[in-house]
Phi, psi and omega in degrees: 000140179293146187292335173297310181300313176308314176297327181289317182300313191288320175305311184295325178292325177296317186290321177293322171299324182294315180300315183296319176296313180302313183293323188256337189075004175249153169252126176230155172295135181303144177241115185264137172229159175209163177247148170239107178255003179247029181269165176285351184241020178097194185278128176253147166243128188240144177214137180216143169249203192282343176263002174135187182297124181253328180214144172218098189245147165272124189236169174265321185199168182297312187293327180286323178293311178307315181293329177292316181298321176299324172296313188286325187236063180302338180258022178220134174297136185237137176210142179281137194212151173280359176302336185263011177304310176308323180295314179302329183282322179293319172296324176298317171301323178294317179294345179262001175073027176274335176195148179243014182243132178251143190258340181306122175291144186246137176245110181257013190295346178279349181278154175293164178309308178299312168306324177289314180304307183297315178305317178293321175297325176295336181286351179275341182286119186284171175296137183092351182238153169236167175219183182240173174294320184286323185292320177299314177303319177289331177296335179255015172088010183231080193286344175266016193251034190292332184286319181289329171295322173296323176292316171309313177301308182301321183264023176300118182283339191235064186313160176068302178287325166255096196291066171298350176287345180268013177245130179239178181285161175295337175273000173100344183292161181291327183072207182261177180198133185293333176272358188090157189294318180302318174300319180291321180293323183295314179298319179291326180283330175302315182276354179093008185276341176239150173273000000 
């Protein structure tokens, strides 16, 4: 990024931060967001705070995504930013099949401790492989908690990078997916898990 644009982004962030503090009386860490409208699985919304990526959602439009961010993170000012360009580039490479391992830090702090445990375990399932809800639950020491593991997938805040598309039902069927079954099938085909 050129230094002039970076300086302009920092100045805009400071203005948003000050406006948020004046309006709410609270000081919160900035939540940056970006959109990806040119993906094979539809429109994606990304949001990151200081500790890493907090959201990667399948969305319908920008307004709906920003409203969701304001609901989920009421103590943080929200701004569209180029700060997520490195994550966008990683995802672009992923969609082209160039790599299936992400370097972007992920912040799962909004999830429950059990959900965090399941989602971290899920990141160990490599591209081209799949698992089930019951296997995931067993891998975190809760073999009877397949339904709770499914709930963790349903509430996964960082789709694709935390690869909940790699989780199937115990009978081998696809199950559900927040981005829709066509997106899940496309991602699994890209990774070589489906013919």
